[in-house]
Wavefront OBJ file of the C-alpha trace (Angstrom):
o trace
v -10.631 -19.500 -16.037
v -7.597 -16.572 -15.763
v -4.023 -18.246 -16.290
v -1.495 -17.668 -13.810
v 2.553 -18.553 -13.625
v 3.986 -18.565 -10.852
v 8.357 -18.395 -10.478
v 9.683 -20.226 -7.547
v 12.830 -22.162 -6.191
v 14.925 -21.359 -3.665
v 16.181 -17.577 -3.567
v 19.812 -16.796 -5.517
v 18.559 -18.906 -8.516
v 18.049 -15.321 -10.705
v 13.624 -15.844 -10.065
v 13.204 -12.166 -10.129
v 16.164 -11.295 -12.843
v 13.447 -13.501 -14.639
v 10.894 -12.225 -14.247
v 11.790 -8.470 -14.885
v 13.064 -9.917 -18.257
v 9.552 -11.629 -18.871
v 7.666 -8.415 -18.488
v 9.379 -5.381 -18.948
v 10.714 -6.395 -22.392
v 8.124 -7.511 -23.786
v 6.065 -5.343 -25.851
v 2.809 -6.826 -25.103
v 3.261 -6.582 -21.556
v 0.143 -4.660 -20.218
v 0.809 -3.697 -16.422
v 2.770 -4.742 -13.421
v 2.229 -4.096 -9.957
v 4.807 -3.930 -7.509
v 3.786 -4.175 -4.019
v 0.231 -5.160 -4.350
v 0.932 -6.537 -0.662
v 4.512 -5.819 0.938
v 6.985 -6.691 -1.770
v 5.109 -9.197 -4.233
v 5.702 -8.380 -8.187
v 2.793 -8.923 -10.485
v 2.886 -8.917 -13.959
v 0.343 -9.040 -17.039
v 2.639 -10.589 -19.818
v 0.771 -11.597 -23.335
v 2.726 -14.008 -25.737
v 1.533 -15.362 -28.841
v -1.889 -13.549 -28.775
v -2.383 -15.395 -25.067
v -2.673 -13.115 -21.964
v -1.439 -14.493 -19.001
v -0.278 -13.267 -15.351
v 3.373 -13.945 -13.730
v 3.737 -13.658 -10.327
v 7.572 -13.527 -8.505
v 8.022 -15.446 -5.414
v 11.330 -14.108 -4.655
v 10.181 -11.195 -2.035
v 8.209 -13.416 0.304
v 11.960 -15.550 1.343
v 12.608 -13.772 4.381
v 15.704 -13.657 6.406
v 18.158 -16.701 4.893
v 18.546 -20.138 2.703
v 18.125 -22.136 6.323
v 14.954 -21.377 6.277
v 13.865 -23.317 3.605
v 11.132 -25.727 5.845
v 9.722 -22.305 7.056
v 9.617 -19.894 3.848
v 9.815 -21.748 0.970
v 7.790 -24.656 1.588
v 4.852 -22.232 2.331
v 5.227 -19.940 -1.207
v 5.723 -23.317 -3.388
v 2.465 -24.835 -2.085
v 0.871 -21.854 -1.797
v 1.956 -21.212 -5.576
v 0.815 -24.727 -6.759
v -2.666 -24.490 -5.682
v -3.738 -20.907 -7.283
v -1.518 -21.016 -10.278
v -1.576 -22.714 -13.803
v 1.400 -23.312 -14.148
v 4.502 -23.174 -12.190
v 8.055 -22.249 -13.965
v 10.211 -23.570 -11.409
v 13.628 -22.147 -11.573
v 17.334 -24.011 -10.677
v 21.129 -21.905 -10.761
v 23.164 -24.210 -14.013
v 26.218 -23.137 -11.956
v 25.271 -24.935 -8.850
v 24.138 -27.464 -9.582
v 20.755 -29.631 -7.726
v 20.736 -28.684 -3.999
v 18.584 -30.677 -1.178
v 16.450 -27.402 -1.823
v 16.025 -27.812 -5.420
v 15.433 -31.658 -4.361
v 12.921 -30.449 -1.833
v 11.405 -28.181 -4.204
v 10.530 -30.710 -6.837
v 9.357 -32.955 -4.043
v 6.637 -30.697 -3.435
v 5.769 -30.113 -7.139
v 5.633 -34.215 -8.274
v 3.565 -34.765 -4.741
v 0.868 -32.048 -6.246
v 1.363 -32.973 -9.555
v 0.794 -29.652 -11.334
v 2.432 -28.846 -14.805
v 6.058 -27.199 -14.008
v 8.812 -25.822 -16.448
v 11.892 -26.124 -15.272
v 14.096 -23.048 -16.253
v 17.877 -24.092 -15.612
v 18.974 -20.668 -15.384
v 22.074 -18.279 -16.097
v 23.106 -20.342 -18.914
v 25.656 -18.415 -20.617
v 27.396 -20.393 -22.722
v 26.800 -23.656 -24.738
v 29.477 -24.747 -22.506
v 26.609 -24.453 -19.453
v 23.764 -25.849 -22.020
v 25.586 -28.855 -21.055
v 25.007 -28.849 -17.598
v 21.552 -28.152 -17.309
v 20.839 -32.279 -18.653
v 21.391 -32.753 -14.565
v 17.726 -31.043 -14.017
v 16.011 -33.912 -15.687
v 16.810 -36.214 -12.852
v 14.117 -34.216 -11.440
v 11.838 -36.168 -13.798
v 9.557 -32.990 -14.167
v 10.182 -33.059 -18.255
v 11.869 -30.969 -19.959
v 14.720 -28.481 -18.968
v 14.694 -24.847 -20.750
v 18.581 -23.542 -20.613
v 18.075 -19.477 -20.616
v 20.236 -16.418 -19.582
v 17.413 -14.156 -17.406
v 20.288 -11.884 -18.134
v 20.170 -11.438 -21.664
v 16.846 -13.076 -22.091
v 18.564 -15.950 -24.453
v 16.275 -18.950 -24.397
v 13.290 -16.602 -22.437
v 11.367 -17.188 -25.886
v 10.686 -21.367 -25.842
v 10.223 -20.162 -22.640
v 6.836 -18.167 -23.022
v 5.824 -20.948 -25.932
v 6.546 -23.747 -23.761
v 4.599 -21.397 -20.545
v 1.599 -21.046 -23.038
v 1.129 -24.270 -24.417
v 0.970 -25.786 -20.577
v -2.532 -23.409 -20.463
v -5.736 -25.568 -20.740
v -8.401 -24.782 -23.307
v -10.625 -24.226 -20.540
v -13.495 -25.217 -22.871
v -16.156 -25.303 -19.784
v -16.077 -21.764 -19.844
v -17.439 -21.290 -23.390
v -20.820 -22.812 -21.828
v -21.367 -20.378 -19.768
v -19.681 -17.358 -21.152
v -23.046 -14.980 -21.109
v -23.456 -15.154 -17.154
v -21.554 -12.836 -15.194
v -19.669 -13.180 -13.176
v -19.176 -11.454 -9.507
v -16.531 -11.100 -6.641
v -16.252 -10.316 -3.850
v -13.024 -9.307 -3.239
v -11.051 -6.987 -0.123
v -7.972 -7.208 3.002
v -8.832 -9.798 5.198
v -11.239 -9.651 7.706
v -13.468 -6.811 6.348
v -16.851 -8.869 5.830
v -16.394 -10.362 2.979
v -17.318 -13.882 4.179
v -21.019 -12.687 5.876
v -22.256 -11.083 2.900
v -21.289 -14.517 1.194
v -23.186 -16.091 3.640
v -25.887 -13.448 3.673
v -26.775 -13.383 0.078
v -26.531 -17.710 -0.120
v -29.319 -17.392 2.810
v -26.759 -20.362 4.805
v -23.213 -20.486 6.340
v -21.199 -21.562 3.371
v -17.915 -20.826 5.075
v -16.544 -19.875 8.598
v -16.682 -16.454 9.748
v -14.058 -15.385 13.148
v -12.734 -11.907 13.517
v -8.963 -13.721 12.433
v -7.847 -12.184 9.168
v -7.192 -14.815 6.948
v -9.482 -17.522 8.576
v -10.341 -17.958 4.847
v -9.760 -20.237 3.251
v -10.367 -21.419 -1.089
v -12.634 -20.073 -3.715
v -16.439 -20.856 -3.726
v -17.704 -19.843 -6.893
v -21.965 -20.619 -6.322
v -24.571 -20.438 -8.943
v -26.863 -17.186 -7.338
v -30.746 -17.701 -8.866
v -32.534 -15.302 -6.849
v -34.978 -12.117 -6.812
v -34.433 -12.197 -10.559
v -31.018 -12.599 -10.888
v -28.123 -15.108 -12.213
v -24.782 -15.138 -12.243
v -22.157 -16.708 -10.596
v -20.772 -15.652 -7.109
v -17.064 -15.710 -7.384
v -15.658 -15.460 -3.409
v -12.232 -15.413 -1.795
v -13.406 -16.741 1.460
v -13.599 -20.687 2.661
v -13.176 -22.887 4.612
v -9.333 -23.072 5.549
v -7.497 -26.356 5.792
v -6.061 -26.741 9.828
v -3.191 -27.863 7.997
v -2.256 -24.691 6.923
v -2.363 -22.711 9.510
v 0.372 -21.250 9.415
v 0.612 -20.559 6.322
v 2.477 -16.942 4.679
v -1.710 -15.125 5.021
v -0.145 -12.081 2.814
v 1.219 -13.988 0.088
v -1.907 -16.123 -0.400
v -4.435 -13.527 0.017
v -2.851 -11.574 -3.274
v -2.734 -15.062 -5.242
v -6.438 -15.373 -4.553
v -7.538 -11.613 -4.915
v -5.499 -12.136 -8.301
v -7.357 -15.584 -9.436
v -10.530 -13.941 -8.047
v -10.000 -10.524 -9.806
v -9.378 -11.948 -13.509
v -11.753 -15.367 -12.908
v -14.613 -12.614 -12.930
v -16.407 -9.876 -15.035
v -17.338 -7.647 -11.781
v -15.924 -7.055 -8.361
v -17.033 -5.782 -5.077
v -14.257 -4.009 -3.578
v -15.033 -4.022 0.401
v -13.873 -1.890 2.776
v -14.306 -1.423 6.574
v -15.705 1.471 7.609
v -13.693 1.847 10.215
v -10.160 2.039 8.837
v -11.293 3.903 6.151
v -9.283 3.416 1.869
v -5.817 1.762 2.740
v -2.963 0.915 0.627
v -4.084 -2.434 0.112
v -7.887 -1.294 -1.264
v -5.758 1.576 -3.291
v -3.723 -1.805 -4.568
v -6.458 -3.954 -5.127
v -8.633 -0.852 -6.844
v -5.527 -0.412 -9.078
v -5.716 -4.574 -9.596
v -9.171 -3.691 -10.803
v -8.662 -1.798 -13.299
v -5.194 -2.417 -15.127
v -8.053 -5.848 -15.614
v -10.721 -3.630 -16.840
v -13.430 -5.172 -14.640
v -16.346 -3.432 -13.143
v -16.022 -2.364 -9.916
v -18.445 -1.510 -7.084
v -17.021 -0.339 -3.643
v -18.766 -2.159 -0.717
v -18.259 -0.232 2.721
v -18.648 -2.339 5.198
v -19.586 -2.381 8.611
v -21.130 1.182 8.640
v -23.716 0.709 11.371
v -20.545 0.395 14.042
v -19.921 4.659 12.436
v -21.389 7.455 14.806
v -23.100 9.507 12.035
v -25.485 12.106 11.126
v -27.212 13.141 7.853
v -23.865 14.369 6.660
v -21.786 11.530 7.579
v -22.770 9.212 4.243
v -21.280 11.985 1.862
v -18.291 13.092 3.516
v -17.445 9.898 3.824
v -17.817 9.194 0.420
v -16.522 12.374 -1.273
v -13.302 11.022 0.800
v -12.890 7.865 -0.097
v -13.836 9.207 -3.939
v -10.658 11.178 -3.573
v -8.658 8.642 -2.748
v -9.803 6.764 -5.242
v -9.150 9.546 -7.858
v -9.089 9.276 -10.956
v -11.018 6.705 -11.489
v -13.863 8.421 -9.755
v -16.913 6.896 -11.348
v -16.954 4.057 -8.738
v -20.708 3.400 -6.916
v -20.230 3.262 -3.529
v -22.846 1.492 -0.929
v -22.398 1.615 2.842
v -23.603 -1.774 3.758
v -23.907 -3.346 7.972
v -23.541 -7.431 6.509
v -23.965 -8.224 10.191
v -27.169 -6.102 10.317
v -28.373 -7.223 6.636
v -28.143 -2.801 5.766
v -28.304 -2.981 1.601
v -26.567 -6.832 0.766
v -29.391 -5.895 -1.647
v -28.416 -3.141 -3.311
v -24.264 -4.211 -3.176
v -26.274 -7.474 -5.923
v -28.307 -4.714 -7.672
v -25.877 -2.013 -8.594
v -22.963 -5.401 -9.087
v -25.574 -5.837 -12.206
v -25.635 -2.151 -12.857
v -22.463 -1.511 -13.684
v -22.166 -5.323 -15.490
v -24.547 -3.585 -17.794
v -22.574 -0.900 -18.137
v -19.448 -2.943 -18.564
v -21.174 -5.060 -21.544
v -22.327 -1.257 -23.437
v -21.364 -1.233 -26.822
v -21.615 2.551 -28.516
v -22.167 1.826 -32.228
v -19.035 3.989 -34.600
v -21.602 5.508 -36.493
v -23.123 6.878 -32.425
v -19.769 7.802 -31.154
v -18.193 9.195 -34.127
v -21.679 11.588 -34.650
v -20.603 12.948 -31.238
v -17.059 13.142 -30.560
v -15.793 14.233 -33.718
v -17.011 17.738 -33.506
v -16.351 17.676 -30.072
v -13.292 16.776 -31.589
v -13.148 19.835 -34.133
v -14.134 22.414 -31.220
v -11.391 21.771 -28.659
v -8.441 19.688 -30.184
v -5.566 18.382 -29.353
v -2.979 21.186 -28.327
v -0.229 21.509 -30.946
v 2.924 20.497 -30.070
v 6.105 21.724 -31.634
v 4.092 22.672 -34.051
v 2.625 19.502 -34.292
v -1.123 19.828 -35.998
v -2.762 16.831 -33.974
v -6.239 15.159 -35.871
v -8.665 12.668 -35.026
v -10.512 12.078 -37.937
v -11.868 8.078 -36.891
v -13.086 5.702 -33.510
v -14.368 2.856 -32.848
v -14.800 1.024 -29.982
v -13.740 -2.735 -29.364
v -16.498 -4.708 -28.758
v -17.420 -6.269 -26.040
v -14.928 -3.778 -24.289
v -14.160 -0.708 -22.847
v -11.906 0.038 -25.426
v -12.280 3.155 -27.407
v -9.908 4.072 -30.707
v -8.778 6.840 -31.512
v -7.243 7.139 -35.230
v -5.425 10.513 -35.829
v -2.457 11.185 -38.047
v -0.145 11.467 -34.576
v -0.358 9.746 -31.670
v 2.480 9.940 -30.069
v 1.152 13.900 -29.806
v -1.547 13.295 -27.960
v -0.832 13.383 -23.856
v -2.324 11.863 -20.910
v -4.847 14.862 -19.897
v -6.071 15.357 -23.094
v -6.875 11.208 -23.469
v -8.660 12.152 -19.843
v -10.699 15.213 -21.620
v -11.712 12.336 -24.479
v -12.778 9.754 -21.793
v -15.209 12.870 -19.950
v -17.033 13.469 -22.450
v -17.216 9.764 -22.614
v -18.650 9.259 -20.064
v -20.843 12.581 -20.863
v -23.329 10.574 -22.779
v -23.403 7.374 -21.909
v -23.193 5.835 -18.580
v -20.072 3.266 -17.916
v -20.059 4.547 -13.952
v -18.687 1.635 -12.095
v -16.303 0.716 -15.669
v -13.058 1.629 -16.585
v -12.487 3.562 -19.947
v -8.982 3.300 -21.797
v -8.939 5.755 -24.406
v -6.156 3.906 -27.184
v -4.582 6.966 -29.876
v -3.738 4.954 -32.580
v -1.642 5.871 -35.936
v -4.479 6.066 -39.107
v -3.303 4.255 -42.044
l 1 2 3 4 5 6 7 8 9 10 11 12 13 14 15 16 17 18 19 20 21 22 23 24 25 26 27 28 29 30 31 32 33 34 35 36 37 38 39 40 41 42 43 44 45 46 47 48 49 50 51 52 53 54 55 56 57 58 59 60 61 62 63 64 65 66 67 68 69 70 71 72 73 74 75 76 77 78 79 80 81 82 83 84 85 86 87 88 89 90 91 92 93 94 95 96 97 98 99 100 101 102 103 104 105 106 107 108 109 110 111 112 113 114 115 116 117 118 119 120 121 122 123 124 125 126 127 128 129 130 131 132 133 134 135 136 137 138 139 140 141 142 143 144 145 146 147 148 149 150 151 152 153 154 155 156 157 158 159 160 161 162 163 164 165 166 167 168 169 170 171 172 173 174 175 176 177 178 179 180 181 182 183 184 185 186 187 188 189 190 191 192 193 194 195 196 197 198 199 200 201 202 203 204 205 206 207 208 209 210 211 212 213 214 215 216 217 218 219 220 221 222 223 224 225 226 227 228 229 230 231 232 233 234 235 236 237 238 239 240 241 242 243 244 245 246 247 248 249 250 251 252 253 254 255 256 257 258 259 260 261 262 263 264 265 266 267 268 269 270 271 272 273 274 275 276 277 278 279 280 281 282 283 284 285 286 287 288 289 290 291 292 293 294 295 296 297 298 299 300 301 302 303 304 305 306 307 308 309 310 311 312 313 314 315 316 317 318 319 320 321 322 323 324 325 326 327 328 329 330 331 332 333 334 335 336 337 338 339 340 341 342 343 344 345 346 347 348 349 350 351 352 353 354 355 356 357 358 359 360 361 362 363 364 365 366 367 368 369 370 371 372 373 374 375 376 377 378 379 380 381 382 383 384 385 386 387 388 389 390 391 392 393 394 395 396 397 398 399 400 401 402 403 404 405 406 407 408 409 410 411 412 413 414 415 416 417 418 419 420 421 422 423 424 425 426 427 428 429 430 431 432 433 434 435
């Protein structure tokens, strides 16, 4: 299962500053996406060989401090449900406030692992004041300065130590995990119900009706995989949640738990900004991808409509164009099994490994014939290529990796795709120094 860490706390304690510190200053950052929906911040961080996702809830708080009952409580409760552990940030200068106590009470009742961070500790005198936060009864308090980075190494050690071993995943590691993701009300629940042959999820025309992730073993028509659905039954007590925040937490969880994502879009609405954000998230996590254009029965069409619509999608999602696109009507049960077949096809591509010798025999003559352009009189010589086992990551070893530009990396990716079928798989071309 993915390791997701949410930074929670009342406004103005330094949550966003801490987020920027833990992501932007670490060499092992994979990516940061701002605006998966609205003001959200999501980052990939690696510490001591362990990768985790970091979510800043600071952008979700609207208004002033008097909106705790409405907004802060929502964010903390959702973060508690969706995260592996929480980073609870407090301000050492202000001490314990009423809002801090409320957040601590919510965390304590949940029994979810939380790490208390006493922020703005810029000197030893302030460090002594951090002991006040032990009153929360949530365990160790870590004194840091998010601005300078002081104490963040120990904090990261504590975060990594809080992650579960996830022993159960090893037993089922060879079974594909297919996730259904997308914006609210595009048909995710309906597709799940159609595939499973039962009304597993509540389906209504109200966006955001769905609630809990459903992981179901699918063993029909010769297929065997885990179906990870971001749609489930929503508790009545949570009807007034911040659905956008919940949606992105759920989407991140599903994507990181999967091997292949089925990104559902609404045929009537076309490709929207949130679709592109989700697609980017899938690509950055190097997951397989197929696009499902649902509600195709509602579109007036002729023989050219599907081709023209597909061309528009590929134009919007460039430069990662090599993605299967399936037009479905879940309500009419049109091409829903095609979606399953394509998902498994993409999974096969994602697990494809090209032998090192074969890769070098194919690519080195192409590179010799069309080498990287010389920059500042420097000639780049690529000597050796290999693929990381189990990953669509290709490592090119050369003398001057800093002079290989993005356009040449795209050229290398295109040559790989011409020879080998990696449809639906985001290829990463990594240029490294040959020792």
